[in-house]
mmCIF file of the C-alpha atoms, coordinates in Angstrom:
data_MODEL
# 
_entry.id   MODEL 
# 
loop_
_atom_site.group_PDB 
_atom_site.id 
_atom_site.type_symbol 
_atom_site.label_atom_id 
_atom_site.label_alt_id 
_atom_site.label_comp_id 
_atom_site.label_asym_id 
_atom_site.label_entity_id 
_atom_site.label_seq_id 
_atom_site.pdbx_PDB_ins_code 
_atom_site.Cartn_x 
_atom_site.Cartn_y 
_atom_site.Cartn_z 
_atom_site.occupancy 
_atom_site.B_iso_or_equiv 
_atom_site.pdbx_formal_charge 
_atom_site.auth_seq_id 
_atom_site.auth_comp_id 
_atom_site.auth_asym_id 
_atom_site.auth_atom_id 
_atom_site.pdbx_PDB_model_num 
ATOM 1   C CA . UNK A 1 1   ? 0.040   0.184  -0.071 1.00 0.00 ? 1   UNK A CA 1 
ATOM 2   C CA . UNK A 1 2   ? 1.317   3.560  -0.927 1.00 0.00 ? 2   UNK A CA 1 
ATOM 3   C CA . UNK A 1 3   ? 2.305   6.054  1.886  1.00 0.00 ? 3   UNK A CA 1 
ATOM 4   C CA . UNK A 1 4   ? -0.453  8.108  0.354  1.00 0.00 ? 4   UNK A CA 1 
ATOM 5   C CA . UNK A 1 5   ? -3.075  5.666  0.820  1.00 0.00 ? 5   UNK A CA 1 
ATOM 6   C CA . UNK A 1 6   ? -1.557  5.171  4.848  1.00 0.00 ? 6   UNK A CA 1 
ATOM 7   C CA . UNK A 1 7   ? -1.783  9.247  5.324  1.00 0.00 ? 7   UNK A CA 1 
ATOM 8   C CA . UNK A 1 8   ? -5.190  9.340  4.241  1.00 0.00 ? 8   UNK A CA 1 
ATOM 9   C CA . UNK A 1 9   ? -6.741  6.487  6.224  1.00 0.00 ? 9   UNK A CA 1 
ATOM 10  C CA . UNK A 1 10  ? -4.804  8.081  9.083  1.00 0.00 ? 10  UNK A CA 1 
ATOM 11  C CA . UNK A 1 11  ? -6.674  11.662 8.412  1.00 0.00 ? 11  UNK A CA 1 
ATOM 12  C CA . UNK A 1 12  ? -9.901  9.887  8.011  1.00 0.00 ? 12  UNK A CA 1 
ATOM 13  C CA . UNK A 1 13  ? -9.402  8.111  11.383 1.00 0.00 ? 13  UNK A CA 1 
ATOM 14  C CA . UNK A 1 14  ? -8.196  11.492 12.934 1.00 0.00 ? 14  UNK A CA 1 
ATOM 15  C CA . UNK A 1 15  ? -11.011 13.504 11.842 1.00 0.00 ? 15  UNK A CA 1 
ATOM 16  C CA . UNK A 1 16  ? -13.420 10.864 12.669 1.00 0.00 ? 16  UNK A CA 1 
ATOM 17  C CA . UNK A 1 17  ? -11.708 10.550 16.429 1.00 0.00 ? 17  UNK A CA 1 
ATOM 18  C CA . UNK A 1 18  ? -14.485 11.719 19.204 1.00 0.00 ? 18  UNK A CA 1 
ATOM 19  C CA . UNK A 1 19  ? -11.693 13.391 21.097 1.00 0.00 ? 19  UNK A CA 1 
ATOM 20  C CA . UNK A 1 20  ? -10.223 15.469 18.408 1.00 0.00 ? 20  UNK A CA 1 
ATOM 21  C CA . UNK A 1 21  ? -13.775 16.446 17.652 1.00 0.00 ? 21  UNK A CA 1 
ATOM 22  C CA . UNK A 1 22  ? -14.097 17.105 21.409 1.00 0.00 ? 22  UNK A CA 1 
ATOM 23  C CA . UNK A 1 23  ? -10.777 19.108 21.705 1.00 0.00 ? 23  UNK A CA 1 
ATOM 24  C CA . UNK A 1 24  ? -12.098 21.170 18.721 1.00 0.00 ? 24  UNK A CA 1 
ATOM 25  C CA . UNK A 1 25  ? -15.552 22.185 20.553 1.00 0.00 ? 25  UNK A CA 1 
ATOM 26  C CA . UNK A 1 26  ? -13.686 22.658 23.500 1.00 0.00 ? 26  UNK A CA 1 
ATOM 27  C CA . UNK A 1 27  ? -10.829 24.990 22.440 1.00 0.00 ? 27  UNK A CA 1 
ATOM 28  C CA . UNK A 1 28  ? -8.230  22.624 23.264 1.00 0.00 ? 28  UNK A CA 1 
ATOM 29  C CA . UNK A 1 29  ? -4.781  22.112 21.403 1.00 0.00 ? 29  UNK A CA 1 
ATOM 30  C CA . UNK A 1 30  ? -4.986  18.660 21.602 1.00 0.00 ? 30  UNK A CA 1 
ATOM 31  C CA . UNK A 1 31  ? -6.829  15.549 22.305 1.00 0.00 ? 31  UNK A CA 1 
ATOM 32  C CA . UNK A 1 32  ? -4.392  14.564 24.992 1.00 0.00 ? 32  UNK A CA 1 
ATOM 33  C CA . UNK A 1 33  ? -6.201  16.891 27.297 1.00 0.00 ? 33  UNK A CA 1 
ATOM 34  C CA . UNK A 1 34  ? -8.672  14.164 28.026 1.00 0.00 ? 34  UNK A CA 1 
ATOM 35  C CA . UNK A 1 35  ? -6.264  11.754 29.085 1.00 0.00 ? 35  UNK A CA 1 
ATOM 36  C CA . UNK A 1 36  ? -5.419  14.348 31.775 1.00 0.00 ? 36  UNK A CA 1 
ATOM 37  C CA . UNK A 1 37  ? -8.902  14.929 32.527 1.00 0.00 ? 37  UNK A CA 1 
ATOM 38  C CA . UNK A 1 38  ? -9.760  11.417 33.017 1.00 0.00 ? 38  UNK A CA 1 
ATOM 39  C CA . UNK A 1 39  ? -6.977  10.660 35.671 1.00 0.00 ? 39  UNK A CA 1 
ATOM 40  C CA . UNK A 1 40  ? -7.672  14.197 37.406 1.00 0.00 ? 40  UNK A CA 1 
ATOM 41  C CA . UNK A 1 41  ? -11.055 13.173 37.693 1.00 0.00 ? 41  UNK A CA 1 
ATOM 42  C CA . UNK A 1 42  ? -10.583 9.831  39.171 1.00 0.00 ? 42  UNK A CA 1 
ATOM 43  C CA . UNK A 1 43  ? -7.319  10.869 41.412 1.00 0.00 ? 43  UNK A CA 1 
ATOM 44  C CA . UNK A 1 44  ? -7.756  14.482 42.290 1.00 0.00 ? 44  UNK A CA 1 
ATOM 45  C CA . UNK A 1 45  ? -4.392  15.570 40.602 1.00 0.00 ? 45  UNK A CA 1 
ATOM 46  C CA . UNK A 1 46  ? -5.027  19.196 40.904 1.00 0.00 ? 46  UNK A CA 1 
ATOM 47  C CA . UNK A 1 47  ? -6.813  19.561 44.566 1.00 0.00 ? 47  UNK A CA 1 
ATOM 48  C CA . UNK A 1 48  ? -4.284  21.745 46.543 1.00 0.00 ? 48  UNK A CA 1 
ATOM 49  C CA . UNK A 1 49  ? -1.764  22.216 43.774 1.00 0.00 ? 49  UNK A CA 1 
ATOM 50  C CA . UNK A 1 50  ? -0.483  25.436 43.815 1.00 0.00 ? 50  UNK A CA 1 
ATOM 51  C CA . UNK A 1 51  ? 2.898   24.954 41.602 1.00 0.00 ? 51  UNK A CA 1 
ATOM 52  C CA . UNK A 1 52  ? 2.999   22.549 38.733 1.00 0.00 ? 52  UNK A CA 1 
ATOM 53  C CA . UNK A 1 53  ? 5.221   21.661 36.219 1.00 0.00 ? 53  UNK A CA 1 
ATOM 54  C CA . UNK A 1 54  ? 4.279   20.381 32.872 1.00 0.00 ? 54  UNK A CA 1 
ATOM 55  C CA . UNK A 1 55  ? 7.408   18.185 30.919 1.00 0.00 ? 55  UNK A CA 1 
ATOM 56  C CA . UNK A 1 56  ? 6.929   18.034 27.326 1.00 0.00 ? 56  UNK A CA 1 
ATOM 57  C CA . UNK A 1 57  ? 3.989   20.315 27.114 1.00 0.00 ? 57  UNK A CA 1 
ATOM 58  C CA . UNK A 1 58  ? 3.824   21.249 23.320 1.00 0.00 ? 58  UNK A CA 1 
ATOM 59  C CA . UNK A 1 59  ? 1.289   21.974 21.915 1.00 0.00 ? 59  UNK A CA 1 
ATOM 60  C CA . UNK A 1 60  ? -0.116  23.100 25.216 1.00 0.00 ? 60  UNK A CA 1 
ATOM 61  C CA . UNK A 1 61  ? -3.396  21.109 25.863 1.00 0.00 ? 61  UNK A CA 1 
ATOM 62  C CA . UNK A 1 62  ? -2.325  19.941 29.237 1.00 0.00 ? 62  UNK A CA 1 
ATOM 63  C CA . UNK A 1 63  ? -1.256  23.451 30.385 1.00 0.00 ? 63  UNK A CA 1 
ATOM 64  C CA . UNK A 1 64  ? -4.637  24.799 29.308 1.00 0.00 ? 64  UNK A CA 1 
ATOM 65  C CA . UNK A 1 65  ? -6.526  22.404 31.187 1.00 0.00 ? 65  UNK A CA 1 
ATOM 66  C CA . UNK A 1 66  ? -4.481  23.035 34.199 1.00 0.00 ? 66  UNK A CA 1 
ATOM 67  C CA . UNK A 1 67  ? -5.169  26.516 33.763 1.00 0.00 ? 67  UNK A CA 1 
ATOM 68  C CA . UNK A 1 68  ? -8.814  26.279 33.304 1.00 0.00 ? 68  UNK A CA 1 
ATOM 69  C CA . UNK A 1 69  ? -9.134  24.068 36.258 1.00 0.00 ? 69  UNK A CA 1 
ATOM 70  C CA . UNK A 1 70  ? -6.539  25.200 39.136 1.00 0.00 ? 70  UNK A CA 1 
ATOM 71  C CA . UNK A 1 71  ? -6.586  28.984 37.562 1.00 0.00 ? 71  UNK A CA 1 
ATOM 72  C CA . UNK A 1 72  ? -4.712  30.319 40.833 1.00 0.00 ? 72  UNK A CA 1 
ATOM 73  C CA . UNK A 1 73  ? -1.914  27.800 40.429 1.00 0.00 ? 73  UNK A CA 1 
ATOM 74  C CA . UNK A 1 74  ? 1.580   28.765 39.004 1.00 0.00 ? 74  UNK A CA 1 
ATOM 75  C CA . UNK A 1 75  ? 2.247   26.624 35.882 1.00 0.00 ? 75  UNK A CA 1 
ATOM 76  C CA . UNK A 1 76  ? 5.726   26.340 34.412 1.00 0.00 ? 76  UNK A CA 1 
ATOM 77  C CA . UNK A 1 77  ? 5.630   24.587 30.903 1.00 0.00 ? 77  UNK A CA 1 
ATOM 78  C CA . UNK A 1 78  ? 8.751   23.277 28.952 1.00 0.00 ? 78  UNK A CA 1 
ATOM 79  C CA . UNK A 1 79  ? 9.182   21.466 25.602 1.00 0.00 ? 79  UNK A CA 1 
ATOM 80  C CA . UNK A 1 80  ? 12.345  21.439 23.120 1.00 0.00 ? 80  UNK A CA 1 
ATOM 81  C CA . UNK A 1 81  ? 9.362   22.475 20.290 1.00 0.00 ? 81  UNK A CA 1 
ATOM 82  C CA . UNK A 1 82  ? 8.189   26.120 20.494 1.00 0.00 ? 82  UNK A CA 1 
ATOM 83  C CA . UNK A 1 83  ? 4.520   26.459 21.941 1.00 0.00 ? 83  UNK A CA 1 
ATOM 84  C CA . UNK A 1 84  ? 2.400   29.411 21.472 1.00 0.00 ? 84  UNK A CA 1 
ATOM 85  C CA . UNK A 1 85  ? 1.557   31.261 24.515 1.00 0.00 ? 85  UNK A CA 1 
ATOM 86  C CA . UNK A 1 86  ? -0.700  30.419 27.162 1.00 0.00 ? 86  UNK A CA 1 
ATOM 87  C CA . UNK A 1 87  ? -2.033  33.348 29.666 1.00 0.00 ? 87  UNK A CA 1 
ATOM 88  C CA . UNK A 1 88  ? -0.629  32.595 33.254 1.00 0.00 ? 88  UNK A CA 1 
ATOM 89  C CA . UNK A 1 89  ? 1.833   29.773 31.853 1.00 0.00 ? 89  UNK A CA 1 
ATOM 90  C CA . UNK A 1 90  ? 5.534   30.555 31.941 1.00 0.00 ? 90  UNK A CA 1 
ATOM 91  C CA . UNK A 1 91  ? 6.862   28.035 28.958 1.00 0.00 ? 91  UNK A CA 1 
ATOM 92  C CA . UNK A 1 92  ? 10.708  27.406 28.510 1.00 0.00 ? 92  UNK A CA 1 
ATOM 93  C CA . UNK A 1 93  ? 11.786  26.231 25.206 1.00 0.00 ? 93  UNK A CA 1 
ATOM 94  C CA . UNK A 1 94  ? 14.373  23.601 26.159 1.00 0.00 ? 94  UNK A CA 1 
ATOM 95  C CA . UNK A 1 95  ? 15.407  20.149 26.146 1.00 0.00 ? 95  UNK A CA 1 
ATOM 96  C CA . UNK A 1 96  ? 14.508  18.410 29.590 1.00 0.00 ? 96  UNK A CA 1 
ATOM 97  C CA . UNK A 1 97  ? 17.056  15.538 28.752 1.00 0.00 ? 97  UNK A CA 1 
ATOM 98  C CA . UNK A 1 98  ? 19.645  17.869 28.590 1.00 0.00 ? 98  UNK A CA 1 
ATOM 99  C CA . UNK A 1 99  ? 21.628  19.389 31.422 1.00 0.00 ? 99  UNK A CA 1 
ATOM 100 C CA . UNK A 1 100 ? 21.008  22.896 30.380 1.00 0.00 ? 100 UNK A CA 1 
ATOM 101 C CA . UNK A 1 101 ? 17.289  22.372 30.414 1.00 0.00 ? 101 UNK A CA 1 
ATOM 102 C CA . UNK A 1 102 ? 17.351  21.068 33.784 1.00 0.00 ? 102 UNK A CA 1 
ATOM 103 C CA . UNK A 1 103 ? 19.272  24.062 34.914 1.00 0.00 ? 103 UNK A CA 1 
ATOM 104 C CA . UNK A 1 104 ? 16.846  26.493 32.787 1.00 0.00 ? 104 UNK A CA 1 
ATOM 105 C CA . UNK A 1 105 ? 14.008  24.962 34.794 1.00 0.00 ? 105 UNK A CA 1 
ATOM 106 C CA . UNK A 1 106 ? 15.506  24.829 38.501 1.00 0.00 ? 106 UNK A CA 1 
ATOM 107 C CA . UNK A 1 107 ? 16.422  28.709 37.932 1.00 0.00 ? 107 UNK A CA 1 
ATOM 108 C CA . UNK A 1 108 ? 12.837  29.491 36.723 1.00 0.00 ? 108 UNK A CA 1 
ATOM 109 C CA . UNK A 1 109 ? 11.237  27.795 39.782 1.00 0.00 ? 109 UNK A CA 1 
ATOM 110 C CA . UNK A 1 110 ? 14.052  29.421 42.370 1.00 0.00 ? 110 UNK A CA 1 
ATOM 111 C CA . UNK A 1 111 ? 12.900  28.541 45.906 1.00 0.00 ? 111 UNK A CA 1 
ATOM 112 C CA . UNK A 1 112 ? 9.203   27.338 44.787 1.00 0.00 ? 112 UNK A CA 1 
ATOM 113 C CA . UNK A 1 113 ? 8.813   23.994 45.655 1.00 0.00 ? 113 UNK A CA 1 
ATOM 114 C CA . UNK A 1 114 ? 6.287   21.790 43.202 1.00 0.00 ? 114 UNK A CA 1 
ATOM 115 C CA . UNK A 1 115 ? 3.243   20.202 44.025 1.00 0.00 ? 115 UNK A CA 1 
ATOM 116 C CA . UNK A 1 116 ? 2.478   18.270 40.905 1.00 0.00 ? 116 UNK A CA 1 
ATOM 117 C CA . UNK A 1 117 ? 4.714   17.180 37.915 1.00 0.00 ? 117 UNK A CA 1 
ATOM 118 C CA . UNK A 1 118 ? 3.111   16.111 34.841 1.00 0.00 ? 118 UNK A CA 1 
ATOM 119 C CA . UNK A 1 119 ? 5.036   14.515 32.116 1.00 0.00 ? 119 UNK A CA 1 
ATOM 120 C CA . UNK A 1 120 ? 3.320   13.653 28.328 1.00 0.00 ? 120 UNK A CA 1 
ATOM 121 C CA . UNK A 1 121 ? 6.958   13.175 26.923 1.00 0.00 ? 121 UNK A CA 1 
ATOM 122 C CA . UNK A 1 122 ? 7.825   10.863 24.514 1.00 0.00 ? 122 UNK A CA 1 
ATOM 123 C CA . UNK A 1 123 ? 10.840  10.553 22.054 1.00 0.00 ? 123 UNK A CA 1 
ATOM 124 C CA . UNK A 1 124 ? 10.795  10.312 18.484 1.00 0.00 ? 124 UNK A CA 1 
ATOM 125 C CA . UNK A 1 125 ? 9.854   7.241  17.941 1.00 0.00 ? 125 UNK A CA 1 
ATOM 126 C CA . UNK A 1 126 ? 12.098  4.703  15.413 1.00 0.00 ? 126 UNK A CA 1 
ATOM 127 C CA . UNK A 1 127 ? 9.913   1.794  15.097 1.00 0.00 ? 127 UNK A CA 1 
ATOM 128 C CA . UNK A 1 128 ? 12.649  -0.257 16.763 1.00 0.00 ? 128 UNK A CA 1 
ATOM 129 C CA . UNK A 1 129 ? 10.835  -1.649 19.827 1.00 0.00 ? 129 UNK A CA 1 
ATOM 130 C CA . UNK A 1 130 ? 13.845  -1.905 21.834 1.00 0.00 ? 130 UNK A CA 1 
ATOM 131 C CA . UNK A 1 131 ? 15.306  1.194  21.029 1.00 0.00 ? 131 UNK A CA 1 
ATOM 132 C CA . UNK A 1 132 ? 12.365  3.281  21.483 1.00 0.00 ? 132 UNK A CA 1 
ATOM 133 C CA . UNK A 1 133 ? 11.505  1.540  24.734 1.00 0.00 ? 133 UNK A CA 1 
ATOM 134 C CA . UNK A 1 134 ? 14.852  2.604  26.309 1.00 0.00 ? 134 UNK A CA 1 
ATOM 135 C CA . UNK A 1 135 ? 14.435  6.103  25.198 1.00 0.00 ? 135 UNK A CA 1 
ATOM 136 C CA . UNK A 1 136 ? 10.584  6.148  26.837 1.00 0.00 ? 136 UNK A CA 1 
ATOM 137 C CA . UNK A 1 137 ? 12.173  5.052  30.056 1.00 0.00 ? 137 UNK A CA 1 
ATOM 138 C CA . UNK A 1 138 ? 14.941  7.605  30.191 1.00 0.00 ? 138 UNK A CA 1 
ATOM 139 C CA . UNK A 1 139 ? 12.679  10.207 29.871 1.00 0.00 ? 139 UNK A CA 1 
ATOM 140 C CA . UNK A 1 140 ? 10.459  8.566  32.728 1.00 0.00 ? 140 UNK A CA 1 
ATOM 141 C CA . UNK A 1 141 ? 13.511  8.179  35.057 1.00 0.00 ? 141 UNK A CA 1 
ATOM 142 C CA . UNK A 1 142 ? 14.547  11.651 34.376 1.00 0.00 ? 142 UNK A CA 1 
ATOM 143 C CA . UNK A 1 143 ? 10.830  13.140 35.328 1.00 0.00 ? 143 UNK A CA 1 
ATOM 144 C CA . UNK A 1 144 ? 11.296  10.613 38.840 1.00 0.00 ? 144 UNK A CA 1 
ATOM 145 C CA . UNK A 1 145 ? 14.427  12.161 39.353 1.00 0.00 ? 145 UNK A CA 1 
ATOM 146 C CA . UNK A 1 146 ? 13.500  15.392 39.130 1.00 0.00 ? 146 UNK A CA 1 
ATOM 147 C CA . UNK A 1 147 ? 11.089  14.840 42.190 1.00 0.00 ? 147 UNK A CA 1 
ATOM 148 C CA . UNK A 1 148 ? 14.407  14.760 44.211 1.00 0.00 ? 148 UNK A CA 1 
ATOM 149 C CA . UNK A 1 149 ? 14.756  18.330 43.405 1.00 0.00 ? 149 UNK A CA 1 
ATOM 150 C CA . UNK A 1 150 ? 11.604  19.998 43.244 1.00 0.00 ? 150 UNK A CA 1 
ATOM 151 C CA . UNK A 1 151 ? 8.692   18.089 44.809 1.00 0.00 ? 151 UNK A CA 1 
ATOM 152 C CA . UNK A 1 152 ? 7.131   19.191 48.087 1.00 0.00 ? 152 UNK A CA 1 
ATOM 153 C CA . UNK A 1 153 ? 6.139   16.477 50.696 1.00 0.00 ? 153 UNK A CA 1 
ATOM 154 C CA . UNK A 1 154 ? 2.802   14.871 49.908 1.00 0.00 ? 154 UNK A CA 1 
ATOM 155 C CA . UNK A 1 155 ? 3.243   15.882 45.992 1.00 0.00 ? 155 UNK A CA 1 
ATOM 156 C CA . UNK A 1 156 ? 2.537   13.794 42.635 1.00 0.00 ? 156 UNK A CA 1 
ATOM 157 C CA . UNK A 1 157 ? 3.968   12.771 39.160 1.00 0.00 ? 157 UNK A CA 1 
ATOM 158 C CA . UNK A 1 158 ? 1.977   11.624 36.551 1.00 0.00 ? 158 UNK A CA 1 
ATOM 159 C CA . UNK A 1 159 ? 3.936   10.534 33.823 1.00 0.00 ? 159 UNK A CA 1 
ATOM 160 C CA . UNK A 1 160 ? 3.896   8.589  30.391 1.00 0.00 ? 160 UNK A CA 1 
ATOM 161 C CA . UNK A 1 161 ? 5.314   5.310  30.115 1.00 0.00 ? 161 UNK A CA 1 
ATOM 162 C CA . UNK A 1 162 ? 5.315   2.158  27.817 1.00 0.00 ? 162 UNK A CA 1 
ATOM 163 C CA . UNK A 1 163 ? 5.240   -1.280 29.167 1.00 0.00 ? 163 UNK A CA 1 
ATOM 164 C CA . UNK A 1 164 ? 8.222   -3.279 28.490 1.00 0.00 ? 164 UNK A CA 1 
ATOM 165 C CA . UNK A 1 165 ? 11.901  -3.762 29.731 1.00 0.00 ? 165 UNK A CA 1 
ATOM 166 C CA . UNK A 1 166 ? 12.492  -1.530 32.426 1.00 0.00 ? 166 UNK A CA 1 
ATOM 167 C CA . UNK A 1 167 ? 8.886   -1.043 33.407 1.00 0.00 ? 167 UNK A CA 1 
ATOM 168 C CA . UNK A 1 168 ? 8.696   -3.195 36.469 1.00 0.00 ? 168 UNK A CA 1 
ATOM 169 C CA . UNK A 1 169 ? 12.155  -1.441 37.937 1.00 0.00 ? 169 UNK A CA 1 
ATOM 170 C CA . UNK A 1 170 ? 10.525  2.066  37.281 1.00 0.00 ? 170 UNK A CA 1 
ATOM 171 C CA . UNK A 1 171 ? 7.233   0.937  39.299 1.00 0.00 ? 171 UNK A CA 1 
ATOM 172 C CA . UNK A 1 172 ? 9.219   -0.536 42.241 1.00 0.00 ? 172 UNK A CA 1 
ATOM 173 C CA . UNK A 1 173 ? 11.509  2.775  42.125 1.00 0.00 ? 173 UNK A CA 1 
ATOM 174 C CA . UNK A 1 174 ? 8.133   4.668  42.359 1.00 0.00 ? 174 UNK A CA 1 
ATOM 175 C CA . UNK A 1 175 ? 6.849   3.031  45.291 1.00 0.00 ? 175 UNK A CA 1 
ATOM 176 C CA . UNK A 1 176 ? 9.940   3.223  47.214 1.00 0.00 ? 176 UNK A CA 1 
ATOM 177 C CA . UNK A 1 177 ? 9.223   6.964  47.497 1.00 0.00 ? 177 UNK A CA 1 
ATOM 178 C CA . UNK A 1 178 ? 5.425   7.467  46.861 1.00 0.00 ? 178 UNK A CA 1 
ATOM 179 C CA . UNK A 1 179 ? 2.841   6.325  49.614 1.00 0.00 ? 179 UNK A CA 1 
ATOM 180 C CA . UNK A 1 180 ? 0.244   5.590  46.192 1.00 0.00 ? 180 UNK A CA 1 
ATOM 181 C CA . UNK A 1 181 ? 1.191   4.388  42.766 1.00 0.00 ? 181 UNK A CA 1 
ATOM 182 C CA . UNK A 1 182 ? -1.239  3.231  40.311 1.00 0.00 ? 182 UNK A CA 1 
ATOM 183 C CA . UNK A 1 183 ? -0.995  2.507  36.469 1.00 0.00 ? 183 UNK A CA 1 
ATOM 184 C CA . UNK A 1 184 ? -4.067  4.323  34.107 1.00 0.00 ? 184 UNK A CA 1 
ATOM 185 C CA . UNK A 1 185 ? -4.665  3.770  30.846 1.00 0.00 ? 185 UNK A CA 1 
ATOM 186 C CA . UNK A 1 186 ? -7.086  6.516  29.605 1.00 0.00 ? 186 UNK A CA 1 
ATOM 187 C CA . UNK A 1 187 ? -10.189 5.959  27.436 1.00 0.00 ? 187 UNK A CA 1 
ATOM 188 C CA . UNK A 1 188 ? -8.560  8.823  25.314 1.00 0.00 ? 188 UNK A CA 1 
ATOM 189 C CA . UNK A 1 189 ? -5.507  6.570  24.688 1.00 0.00 ? 189 UNK A CA 1 
ATOM 190 C CA . UNK A 1 190 ? -5.607  5.058  21.142 1.00 0.00 ? 190 UNK A CA 1 
ATOM 191 C CA . UNK A 1 191 ? -6.100  1.235  20.990 1.00 0.00 ? 191 UNK A CA 1 
ATOM 192 C CA . UNK A 1 192 ? -3.266  0.905  19.199 1.00 0.00 ? 192 UNK A CA 1 
ATOM 193 C CA . UNK A 1 193 ? -0.978  2.771  21.591 1.00 0.00 ? 193 UNK A CA 1 
ATOM 194 C CA . UNK A 1 194 ? 1.319   1.312  24.114 1.00 0.00 ? 194 UNK A CA 1 
ATOM 195 C CA . UNK A 1 195 ? 1.167   4.099  26.101 1.00 0.00 ? 195 UNK A CA 1 
ATOM 196 C CA . UNK A 1 196 ? 0.061   4.199  29.806 1.00 0.00 ? 196 UNK A CA 1 
ATOM 197 C CA . UNK A 1 197 ? 0.478   6.235  32.720 1.00 0.00 ? 197 UNK A CA 1 
ATOM 198 C CA . UNK A 1 198 ? 2.278   5.927  35.953 1.00 0.00 ? 198 UNK A CA 1 
ATOM 199 C CA . UNK A 1 199 ? 0.616   8.552  38.742 1.00 0.00 ? 199 UNK A CA 1 
ATOM 200 C CA . UNK A 1 200 ? 2.791   8.545  42.107 1.00 0.00 ? 200 UNK A CA 1 
ATOM 201 C CA . UNK A 1 201 ? 1.194   10.499 44.929 1.00 0.00 ? 201 UNK A CA 1 
ATOM 202 C CA . UNK A 1 202 ? 2.045   11.130 48.382 1.00 0.00 ? 202 UNK A CA 1 
ATOM 203 C CA . UNK A 1 203 ? 5.887   11.968 47.868 1.00 0.00 ? 203 UNK A CA 1 
ATOM 204 C CA . UNK A 1 204 ? 7.731   11.306 51.059 1.00 0.00 ? 204 UNK A CA 1 
ATOM 205 C CA . UNK A 1 205 ? 11.353  11.148 49.840 1.00 0.00 ? 205 UNK A CA 1 
ATOM 206 C CA . UNK A 1 206 ? 12.037  15.175 50.843 1.00 0.00 ? 206 UNK A CA 1 
# 
């Protein structure tokens, strides 16, 4: 089958996707917002969150959701890709996987502790399953490591992962530092996607 046929089929499925239509109706930048919304409804992510970091934020759907549902919270978003401004969101165009990206985030936060770290980060997938899994787990490990630097006692981390090599070890690491750890597969995640989300609440490693 030609590449053009594959593209047409993907576009047709994308246009018929109920979450794509909902995002357009609700004026969100991405269908991914409904993954966060479902988890928030189940687990109360934004309750009492006064400072939130959004890793891999572009195009900005998750930051939009946070601003609408926790309007008094400070939101710091970052991505290596450009992102159109969102009122009330501080955006840093940096690569979190690089030391300069982490340093820039820490400088922006200053002495402010973070109540919630969100990460919908994903690498550019190569199609080589082992390599892609390693890249995804590296980003997840970096997100967890960030908690040591910025998360306040009782804080939370929600991050995208793929089940596979390294998943069990990451899950064990999270259980050692959070009071509650659950795995979420939101309805808005595409059936063909291997993605899921790990949520840790009740940070106790500070």
